[in-house]
C-alpha positions as CSV (number, residue, x, y, z in Angstrom):
1,M,-38.0,6.8,17.0
2,L,-40.4,4.5,18.9
3,Q,-40.8,1.0,17.6
4,L,-43.0,-1.8,19.1
5,N,-42.7,-5.3,17.8
6,N,-45.3,-8.0,18.6
7,V,-46.0,-6.7,22.1
8,D,-48.3,-8.5,24.5
9,V,-49.4,-7.4,27.9
10,C,-51.1,-9.8,30.3
11,Y,-52.7,-9.3,33.7
12,G,-52.6,-12.8,35.1
13,S,-54.4,-15.0,32.6
14,F,-56.1,-12.0,30.9
15,K,-54.4,-10.7,27.8
16,A,-55.0,-7.0,27.6
17,I,-52.8,-6.4,24.5
18,S,-52.1,-8.8,21.8
19,D,-49.3,-8.7,19.2
20,I,-49.0,-4.9,18.9
21,S,-46.5,-3.7,16.3
22,M,-46.4,0.1,15.6
23,S,-44.0,3.0,15.2
24,V,-43.8,6.7,15.9
25,E,-41.3,8.7,13.9
26,S,-39.4,11.8,15.1
27,G,-41.5,14.9,14.8
28,E,-44.9,13.1,14.3
29,L,-48.1,13.6,16.2
30,V,-49.7,10.1,16.2
31,V,-53.1,9.4,17.6
32,L,-54.2,6.1,19.1
33,L,-58.0,5.8,18.9
34,G,-60.1,3.4,20.8
35,A,-63.0,3.1,23.2
36,N,-62.6,2.5,27.0
37,G,-61.1,-0.9,27.6
38,A,-59.5,-1.0,24.1
39,G,-56.0,-1.3,25.7
40,K,-54.6,2.2,25.1
41,S,-53.6,2.8,28.7
42,S,-52.1,-0.6,29.0
43,L,-50.0,0.1,25.9
44,F,-48.9,3.4,27.3
45,N,-48.0,1.8,30.7
46,A,-45.9,-0.9,28.9
47,I,-44.0,1.8,27.0
48,S,-43.4,3.7,30.2
49,G,-42.2,0.7,32.1
50,L,-45.0,0.8,34.6
51,I,-46.0,-2.8,33.5
52,R,-43.7,-5.3,31.9
53,P,-44.8,-6.8,28.5
54,S,-45.2,-10.5,28.5
55,A,-43.9,-10.7,24.9
56,G,-42.3,-8.6,22.3
57,Q,-39.9,-5.7,22.2
58,I,-40.1,-1.9,22.7
59,E,-37.3,0.3,21.4
60,F,-36.8,4.0,21.6
61,E,-34.1,5.6,19.3
62,G,-32.5,2.1,19.0
63,Q,-32.4,1.5,22.7
64,R,-34.4,-1.4,24.2
65,L,-36.7,-0.1,26.9
66,S,-37.5,-3.5,28.3
67,G,-35.9,-4.0,31.7
68,L,-35.4,-0.2,32.3
69,K,-37.0,1.3,35.4
70,P,-39.7,3.9,34.7
71,S,-37.3,6.6,35.8
72,G,-34.7,5.4,33.3
73,I,-37.3,5.5,30.6
74,V,-38.1,9.1,31.5
75,S,-34.4,9.9,31.5
76,A,-34.2,8.4,28.0
77,G,-36.8,10.9,26.8
78,V,-40.1,9.0,27.0
79,V,-42.6,10.7,29.3
80,Q,-46.2,9.8,29.9
81,C,-48.9,12.2,31.0
82,A,-51.4,9.8,32.6
83,E,-55.1,9.6,32.2
84,G,-56.8,11.4,35.2
85,R,-54.0,13.9,35.7
86,K,-52.6,12.2,38.8
87,L,-51.6,15.5,40.4
88,F,-50.6,15.9,44.1
89,P,-53.7,17.8,45.3
90,Q,-52.2,19.2,48.5
91,M,-49.1,20.5,46.7
92,S,-48.9,23.8,44.9
93,V,-48.9,24.2,41.1
94,M,-45.2,25.0,41.3
95,Q,-44.4,22.0,43.4
96,N,-46.3,19.7,41.0
97,L,-44.4,21.2,38.1
98,M,-41.1,20.8,39.7
99,M,-41.8,17.1,40.5
100,G,-41.6,16.6,36.7
101,A,-38.1,18.0,36.8
102,Y,-36.9,15.5,39.4
103,V,-34.8,13.4,37.0
104,H,-33.0,16.7,36.0
105,R,-32.8,18.1,39.5
106,R,-29.1,18.9,39.3
107,D,-29.6,21.1,36.3
108,K,-31.2,24.1,38.0
109,A,-30.6,26.5,35.2
110,G,-32.1,24.1,32.7
111,N,-35.1,23.6,34.9
112,R,-35.7,27.4,35.2
113,R,-35.5,27.6,31.4
114,H,-38.0,24.8,30.9
115,L,-40.3,26.3,33.6
116,E,-40.5,29.5,31.6
117,E,-41.4,27.5,28.5
118,V,-44.2,25.9,30.4
119,F,-45.4,29.3,31.6
120,E,-45.3,30.5,28.0
121,L,-47.6,27.7,26.9
122,F,-49.9,28.0,30.0
123,P,-49.7,31.6,31.2
124,I,-52.4,31.0,33.8
125,L,-50.1,28.6,35.7
126,R,-47.7,31.5,36.4
127,E,-50.5,33.4,38.1
128,K,-51.6,30.3,40.1
129,S,-48.2,28.9,40.8
130,D,-48.7,29.2,44.6
131,E,-52.2,27.8,44.6
132,L,-53.0,24.2,45.6
133,A,-53.5,21.9,42.6
134,S,-56.8,20.8,44.2
135,A,-58.2,24.4,43.9
136,L,-57.8,24.5,40.1
137,S,-60.5,23.9,37.5
138,G,-60.3,20.7,35.5
139,G,-58.8,22.4,32.5
140,Q,-56.1,24.1,34.7
141,Q,-55.3,20.8,36.3
142,Q,-54.8,19.3,32.9
143,M,-52.4,22.1,32.1
144,V,-50.4,21.3,35.2
145,A,-50.3,17.6,34.3
146,I,-49.0,18.4,30.8
147,G,-46.6,21.1,32.2
148,R,-45.2,18.6,34.7
149,A,-44.6,16.1,31.9
150,L,-42.8,18.8,29.9
151,M,-40.6,19.5,32.8
152,S,-39.2,16.0,32.3
153,R,-37.9,17.2,28.9
154,P,-39.5,14.6,26.7
155,R,-38.5,13.8,23.2
156,L,-41.6,11.6,23.0
157,L,-44.6,12.9,25.0
158,M,-47.4,10.4,25.5
159,L,-50.7,12.0,26.4
160,D,-53.4,9.6,27.7
161,E,-57.0,11.0,27.2
162,P,-56.1,14.7,27.9
163,S,-59.6,15.9,26.9
164,L,-61.4,13.6,29.4
165,G,-64.0,15.5,31.4
166,L,-63.2,19.0,29.9
167,A,-65.7,21.5,28.5
168,P,-65.8,21.8,24.7
169,L,-64.1,25.2,24.6
170,V,-61.3,24.0,26.9
171,V,-60.9,20.8,24.7
172,R,-60.3,23.0,21.7
173,Q,-57.7,25.1,23.5
174,M,-56.0,21.9,24.8
175,F,-55.7,20.4,21.3
176,D,-54.3,23.7,20.0
177,T,-51.7,23.6,22.7
178,I,-50.8,19.9,22.0
179,Q,-50.3,20.9,18.3
180,Q,-48.1,23.8,19.4
181,I,-46.0,21.5,21.6
182,N,-45.5,19.2,18.6
183,S,-44.6,22.1,16.3
184,L,-41.9,23.2,18.8
185,G,-40.2,19.9,18.3
186,T,-41.6,17.3,20.7
187,T,-42.9,14.1,19.2
188,V,-46.4,13.3,20.5
189,L,-48.3,10.0,20.9
190,L,-51.9,10.9,21.8
191,A,-54.5,8.4,23.1
192,E,-57.9,9.8,22.6
193,Q,-61.6,9.0,22.4
194,N,-62.4,12.4,20.9
195,A,-61.5,11.2,17.5
196,Y,-62.4,14.2,15.4
197,A,-60.5,16.7,17.4
198,A,-57.5,14.4,17.7
199,L,-57.4,13.5,14.0
200,K,-57.6,17.2,13.0
201,I,-54.1,17.7,14.5
202,A,-52.6,14.3,13.8
203,S,-50.0,13.1,11.3
204,R,-51.2,9.5,11.4
205,A,-53.5,7.4,13.5
206,Y,-53.9,3.8,14.8
207,V,-57.2,2.3,16.0
208,M,-57.3,-0.2,18.9
209,E,-60.1,-2.6,19.6
210,G,-60.0,-5.5,22.1
211,G,-56.3,-5.1,22.7
212,Q,-55.3,-5.3,19.1
213,L,-54.5,-2.8,16.3
214,V,-57.2,-3.0,13.7
215,M,-56.6,-0.1,11.5
216,E,-54.0,2.6,10.6
217,G,-53.6,5.4,8.2
218,D,-52.8,9.1,7.7
219,R,-55.1,11.9,8.9
220,E,-57.1,12.3,5.7
221,T,-57.5,8.5,5.2
222,M,-58.8,8.1,8.8
223,L,-61.1,11.1,8.7
224,N,-62.7,9.8,5.4
225,N,-62.9,6.2,6.5
226,D,-66.6,5.2,7.0
227,E,-65.8,2.7,9.8
228,V,-63.9,5.3,11.7
229,R,-66.5,7.9,11.2
230,K,-69.3,5.7,12.3
231,A,-67.5,4.3,15.3
232,Y,-65.6,7.3,16.7
233,I,-66.9,10.5,15.0
234,G,-70.6,9.8,14.8
235,A,-71.0,10.8,11.2
């Protein structure tokens, strides 16, 4: 579904990502582990078209993404939910959600149907649909961010650190919801520092360090790997 071949990303003379080759198959939930500064967000931004790779190729369902505008990549079915939520704080929950539907703005019936699906996943958002995004709790803001991404109708949903700054109970609920989104048919690429919670719901995982992929494996392999446990799980 998603294929990266020898991808580099540079900021001036600094190489943030070096020679990344990886894949995500349809229906998978793949986790990208790594500490702050490992290059996870740069990789996501390269896939989303927000930054241009300096080398390599990125393909989605056989289509080259290189050269497409970010809006074109969203239309192709690749949608990123960015780290830090990036909501419009002085807009309502409903307005934020509908911003995600902009690329499908002519399909009003389809947008109403997808909005109902978002409300089924996050019932509290229906109750708070007229409230300002800035008035919500951190967990509720993350629900809006994910809901907005879902309104773009992704076939591949990229979630960048969705558990960041959330209370442990909310984190567990968030990962349950991410697993549900995947089970309903959306392929998920999840960048996370919360390795244990992420691996519990993953199909496979990659580990990034210093802008490079240093390890990969299925869920059980990664959970039982001593290096992964010591570095990311603390066991």
